C-alpha positions as CSV (number, residue, x, y, z in Angstrom):
1,M,-79.2,-64.1,61.2
2,P,-78.0,-60.6,61.7
3,T,-80.7,-58.0,63.6
4,K,-79.1,-54.9,63.6
5,I,-76.1,-54.1,61.5
6,L,-73.5,-51.2,61.7
7,I,-71.6,-50.3,58.4
8,T,-68.5,-48.2,58.3
9,G,-67.9,-45.7,55.2
10,G,-71.8,-46.1,54.4
11,T,-71.6,-42.5,52.5
12,G,-68.6,-44.0,50.0
13,F,-69.5,-45.4,46.9
14,L,-69.6,-49.1,47.6
15,G,-70.8,-48.3,51.0
16,A,-74.1,-46.6,50.3
17,Y,-75.1,-49.5,48.0
18,I,-74.4,-51.9,50.5
19,I,-76.9,-50.1,52.3
20,Q,-79.8,-50.0,49.7
21,H,-79.2,-53.5,49.7
22,L,-79.6,-54.1,53.6
23,V,-82.6,-51.8,53.5
24,E,-84.4,-53.4,50.9
25,K,-84.3,-56.5,52.6
26,G,-85.5,-55.1,55.4
27,Y,-82.5,-54.9,58.0
28,A,-82.5,-52.4,60.5
29,V,-79.1,-50.6,59.7
30,R,-77.1,-48.0,61.4
31,A,-74.3,-46.3,59.6
32,I,-71.3,-44.0,60.3
33,R,-70.6,-40.8,58.3
34,R,-68.6,-38.2,59.3
35,R,-70.0,-35.5,56.7
36,Q,-73.4,-34.3,56.9
37,Q,-73.7,-34.3,53.0
38,L,-75.4,-37.8,51.8
39,P,-74.6,-39.2,48.6
40,S,-76.8,-37.8,45.9
41,F,-76.7,-41.4,43.3
42,I,-79.1,-43.7,46.2
43,P,-82.5,-42.3,47.0
44,A,-83.5,-40.2,49.9
45,H,-86.0,-42.7,51.1
46,V,-83.3,-45.3,51.4
47,F,-81.5,-43.2,53.8
48,D,-84.0,-42.4,55.7
49,K,-84.6,-45.6,56.8
50,V,-81.1,-45.6,58.6
51,E,-79.8,-44.7,61.7
52,W,-77.1,-42.2,60.9
53,V,-74.4,-41.6,63.9
54,T,-71.4,-39.4,63.5
55,G,-67.8,-41.1,64.0
56,D,-64.6,-42.0,62.3
57,V,-62.9,-45.3,62.2
58,L,-60.5,-43.5,63.8
59,D,-62.1,-42.5,66.8
60,T,-62.3,-45.4,69.1
61,D,-64.7,-43.7,71.4
62,S,-67.1,-43.2,68.4
63,L,-66.8,-46.7,67.4
64,E,-67.2,-48.2,70.7
65,N,-70.6,-46.5,71.0
66,A,-71.8,-47.0,67.0
67,M,-71.1,-50.8,68.3
68,Q,-73.7,-50.5,70.8
69,G,-76.9,-52.9,70.6
70,I,-75.4,-54.2,67.4
71,D,-74.9,-57.9,66.5
72,T,-72.9,-57.6,62.9
73,V,-70.1,-55.0,61.2
74,I,-69.6,-54.7,57.8
75,H,-66.6,-52.2,57.5
76,S,-66.7,-50.3,54.2
77,A,-64.8,-47.4,55.1
78,A,-61.4,-47.0,53.1
79,M,-59.5,-44.4,51.1
80,V,-58.2,-45.0,47.7
81,S,-55.2,-42.6,46.7
82,F,-52.7,-43.6,44.3
83,M,-51.1,-39.9,45.3
84,A,-47.9,-39.4,47.5
85,A,-49.2,-36.5,49.0
86,E,-52.3,-38.6,50.1
87,R,-50.0,-41.4,51.5
88,L,-50.3,-41.0,55.0
89,Q,-53.8,-40.0,55.3
90,M,-54.3,-43.5,53.3
91,Y,-52.7,-45.7,55.5
92,Q,-53.7,-44.6,58.9
93,T,-57.3,-44.7,57.8
94,N,-56.7,-48.2,55.9
95,V,-54.8,-49.5,58.6
96,D,-55.3,-48.4,61.8
97,G,-58.9,-47.5,61.0
98,T,-59.5,-51.3,60.8
99,A,-57.8,-52.3,64.1
100,N,-59.9,-50.2,65.3
101,V,-63.1,-51.3,64.2
102,V,-61.2,-54.8,64.8
103,N,-60.6,-54.1,68.3
104,A,-64.2,-52.4,68.7
105,A,-66.3,-55.2,67.4
106,L,-63.8,-57.7,69.9
107,Q,-65.0,-55.7,72.6
108,K,-68.0,-55.6,71.8
109,N,-68.8,-59.2,71.4
110,I,-69.9,-58.5,67.6
111,Q,-71.5,-62.0,66.1
112,R,-70.1,-61.2,62.6
113,F,-68.1,-59.3,60.9
114,V,-67.9,-58.3,56.9
115,H,-64.7,-56.8,55.6
116,I,-64.4,-55.1,52.4
117,S,-60.9,-55.7,51.3
118,S,-60.0,-55.6,47.4
119,V,-57.8,-57.4,45.1
120,A,-54.9,-55.4,45.7
121,A,-54.6,-57.0,48.9
122,I,-53.8,-60.1,47.5
123,G,-51.2,-58.5,45.1
124,R,-50.2,-58.6,41.7
125,N,-47.2,-60.6,39.9
126,P,-44.9,-58.4,37.8
127,G,-45.3,-61.0,34.9
128,G,-49.8,-60.7,35.3
129,G,-51.0,-64.0,35.1
130,T,-54.5,-65.3,36.8
131,V,-54.8,-64.9,40.7
132,T,-56.9,-66.9,43.0
133,E,-57.7,-66.2,46.8
134,E,-54.4,-68.6,47.3
135,K,-51.8,-66.4,46.6
136,E,-49.7,-65.4,48.6
137,W,-48.4,-61.9,49.4
138,H,-45.2,-61.0,47.8
139,E,-43.8,-57.6,47.4
140,S,-43.3,-56.6,44.1
141,S,-42.9,-53.4,41.6
142,V,-46.9,-53.3,40.6
143,N,-48.0,-53.6,44.4
144,T,-49.4,-49.6,44.9
145,H,-49.4,-48.2,48.4
146,Y,-52.9,-48.5,48.1
147,A,-52.7,-52.2,48.2
148,I,-49.8,-52.2,50.8
149,S,-52.4,-50.7,52.9
150,K,-55.1,-52.9,52.1
151,Y,-53.0,-56.1,52.5
152,F,-52.4,-54.7,56.0
153,S,-55.7,-53.4,57.0
154,E,-56.5,-57.2,56.3
155,M,-54.0,-58.6,58.6
156,E,-55.7,-57.1,61.1
157,V,-59.5,-58.8,59.9
158,W,-56.9,-62.1,60.2
159,R,-56.1,-61.1,63.7
160,G,-59.3,-60.5,64.7
161,M,-60.2,-63.5,63.5
162,G,-57.8,-65.8,65.7
163,E,-59.3,-63.7,68.7
164,G,-62.4,-65.3,68.1
165,L,-64.2,-62.4,65.4
166,S,-66.9,-64.5,62.9
167,T,-64.8,-62.7,59.7
168,V,-65.8,-62.9,56.2
169,V,-63.7,-61.2,53.8
170,L,-64.4,-60.2,50.1
171,N,-62.2,-58.4,47.7
172,P,-63.6,-56.6,45.2
173,S,-61.3,-56.2,41.5
174,T,-62.0,-52.2,40.2
175,I,-65.6,-51.1,40.9
176,V,-67.9,-49.7,38.0
177,G,-71.2,-47.8,38.4
178,Y,-73.2,-44.9,39.1
179,G,-71.7,-42.8,41.7
180,D,-69.8,-39.8,42.2
181,W,-67.6,-39.3,39.3
182,N,-65.0,-37.3,41.6
183,T,-64.0,-40.1,43.7
184,S,-63.1,-43.3,44.1
185,S,-63.1,-45.3,40.6
186,C,-66.2,-43.9,39.1
187,A,-63.6,-41.1,38.2
188,I,-62.8,-43.5,35.4
189,F,-66.0,-42.5,33.6
190,K,-65.4,-38.9,34.1
191,S,-62.2,-39.2,33.0
192,V,-63.6,-41.1,29.7
193,Y,-66.7,-38.6,29.2
194,N,-63.5,-35.5,29.0
195,E,-62.0,-37.3,26.3
196,F,-58.7,-38.6,28.2
197,P,-57.0,-39.6,25.0
198,W,-54.6,-42.4,26.3
199,Y,-55.6,-45.8,27.0
200,T,-52.9,-49.0,27.9
201,N,-53.1,-52.3,26.5
202,G,-52.9,-53.7,30.5
203,I,-56.1,-56.3,31.5
204,N,-57.8,-56.5,34.9
205,G,-60.6,-57.1,36.3
206,F,-63.6,-55.0,36.7
207,V,-67.1,-55.5,38.7
208,A,-70.2,-53.6,39.0
209,V,-70.7,-52.0,42.7
210,D,-74.0,-53.1,43.1
211,D,-72.7,-57.0,42.5
212,V,-70.1,-56.2,45.0
213,A,-73.0,-54.7,47.4
214,A,-74.9,-58.1,46.8
215,A,-72.1,-60.5,47.3
216,A,-71.8,-58.6,50.5
217,V,-75.1,-59.4,52.1
218,A,-75.2,-62.8,51.0
219,L,-72.1,-63.6,52.2
220,M,-72.8,-61.8,55.7
221,E,-76.3,-64.0,55.4
222,S,-74.3,-67.1,55.0
223,T,-72.2,-69.3,57.4
224,V,-68.8,-69.4,55.9
225,K,-66.2,-67.7,58.1
226,G,-62.7,-67.4,57.9
227,E,-62.6,-67.1,54.0
228,R,-61.9,-64.6,51.5
229,F,-63.6,-64.1,47.9
230,I,-62.2,-62.5,45.0
231,V,-65.5,-60.4,43.4
232,N,-64.5,-60.1,40.3
233,G,-67.5,-59.5,36.9
234,D,-65.0,-59.9,34.2
235,N,-61.0,-59.3,33.3
236,W,-61.1,-56.5,30.4
237,P,-58.1,-55.0,28.6
238,F,-58.6,-51.0,29.8
239,R,-59.2,-50.0,26.2
240,Q,-62.1,-52.2,25.6
241,L,-63.3,-50.2,29.3
242,F,-62.5,-46.9,27.9
243,D,-63.9,-47.4,24.7
244,T,-66.6,-48.9,25.7
245,I,-67.5,-46.0,28.3
246,A,-66.7,-43.7,25.6
247,D,-69.4,-45.2,23.4
248,G,-72.1,-44.9,26.3
249,F,-71.4,-41.1,26.6
250,H,-71.1,-41.5,23.2
251,K,-67.5,-39.2,23.3
252,K,-64.3,-39.9,21.2
253,R,-62.4,-43.0,22.3
254,P,-59.1,-42.4,23.9
255,H,-56.4,-42.8,20.8
256,R,-52.7,-42.9,22.2
257,E,-51.6,-45.8,23.2
258,A,-49.7,-44.8,26.2
259,T,-46.5,-48.1,26.5
260,P,-44.8,-48.2,29.6
261,F,-42.1,-45.6,27.7
262,L,-44.8,-42.8,27.0
263,G,-47.1,-44.0,30.3
264,E,-44.1,-42.2,32.0
265,I,-44.2,-39.0,30.2
266,A,-48.3,-39.1,30.7
267,W,-47.8,-39.4,34.7
268,R,-45.4,-37.1,34.5
269,M,-47.6,-34.4,32.0
270,E,-50.5,-35.1,34.6
271,K,-48.5,-34.5,37.6
272,L,-46.9,-30.8,36.5
273,K,-51.1,-30.1,34.9
274,A,-52.0,-30.8,38.8
275,M,-49.8,-28.8,40.0
276,F,-50.6,-25.9,38.0
277,T,-54.2,-26.4,38.2
278,G,-55.0,-27.7,41.7
279,K,-56.7,-30.9,40.6
280,K,-55.5,-34.0,41.2
281,P,-54.0,-35.9,38.0
282,L,-55.9,-37.8,36.0
283,L,-52.9,-40.7,35.7
284,T,-49.9,-41.6,38.0
285,R,-47.0,-42.8,38.6
286,E,-48.8,-46.2,40.7
287,S,-52.3,-46.2,38.8
288,A,-49.7,-46.0,35.2
289,R,-47.5,-49.4,36.5
290,V,-51.1,-50.6,37.3
291,A,-53.1,-50.1,33.5
292,Q,-50.0,-51.6,32.0
293,S,-50.4,-55.4,34.2
294,K,-52.3,-58.1,32.4
295,T,-54.0,-59.8,35.4
296,H,-57.0,-61.9,35.2
297,F,-58.9,-62.6,38.3
298,D,-60.5,-66.2,39.2
299,N,-64.0,-65.6,40.8
300,G,-64.4,-69.1,40.9
301,K,-65.0,-69.6,44.8
302,L,-67.5,-67.3,45.2
303,L,-70.0,-68.8,42.4
304,R,-69.3,-72.0,44.0
305,T,-69.8,-70.9,47.4
306,L,-73.3,-68.8,46.2
307,P,-74.4,-71.1,43.8
308,G,-77.4,-68.7,43.3
309,F,-75.2,-65.9,42.5
310,S,-74.5,-64.3,39.1
311,F,-73.0,-61.2,38.4
312,T,-73.9,-58.1,35.7
313,P,-72.5,-58.2,32.3
314,L,-70.0,-55.4,32.3
315,Q,-71.0,-54.7,28.9
316,T,-74.3,-54.2,30.4
317,A,-73.3,-52.3,33.9
318,I,-71.3,-49.8,32.1
319,Q,-74.0,-49.1,29.9
320,Q,-76.6,-48.3,32.6
321,S,-74.0,-46.2,34.3
322,C,-73.3,-44.0,31.4
323,E,-77.4,-43.5,31.5
324,H,-77.7,-43.0,34.9
325,Y,-74.5,-39.8,34.4
326,L,-75.6,-38.6,31.6
327,Q,-79.6,-38.3,32.9
328,Y,-77.6,-36.6,35.8
329,L,-74.9,-34.0,34.4
């Protein structure tokens, strides 16, 4: 069993929840952070029990120092962006950063390595359909640059496994929950709260953040290695997701269908608005195309591997998240 765990990306949305699960189970946790301020969506007493070290996945010296006396690494640090202006930084963080973490883990003889990847790293089919862990990566117009960066970062982890690292990989779908709604997938809640009018008829996988954190800890504790696991709660139409969030906020539901043609217009309008306001667009070319895809993600392998594990119904996760957001607005 792990005795001391290092987590990268501990101040991020998912990373913070993983820390909470680890602390509540009594693990000794060390976490890397780049900034001083800690997320407010996790109770302060949880973070008080964490040994915080300053570092960065692009700083190899800080990684090696952070891994001193560590036997298990959970690599959660990543950048999610669909903006062309942030593309280089995203590739550096996700691909080069993961390579650095893997190399440091090999050098420090880390016994267990848990990598938080994404279903995006498995890829989508242009025609939609069901995705399992067995799907092979293929170049596709519906694979975003984020997906490509996560695919190559996962390849670095498999390389580490080939060099002796005991590895397990999680591939979460779109994570929903209470967090900083200015960043990551939490921004979905903010856009619906602000009554963003567009919806699509695409279908996607969604999962509660607490469930992903619980799965990460459970797989860390297991003896499984050399495997990847899709972590997905429910496959919902985007419209159903938006409507449910809007109802939770008592806000107007999105009412304009973004057909593929109108979606192209919508993301261009958002880009133009962003140029004048300086704010990030709510929709980009890449996210608009993903929103048209009708893709289902199969969670059967995870449930077979962790028989006692169950997912929070998406309706429940959204309702609880909306209540938290409203409470702290």
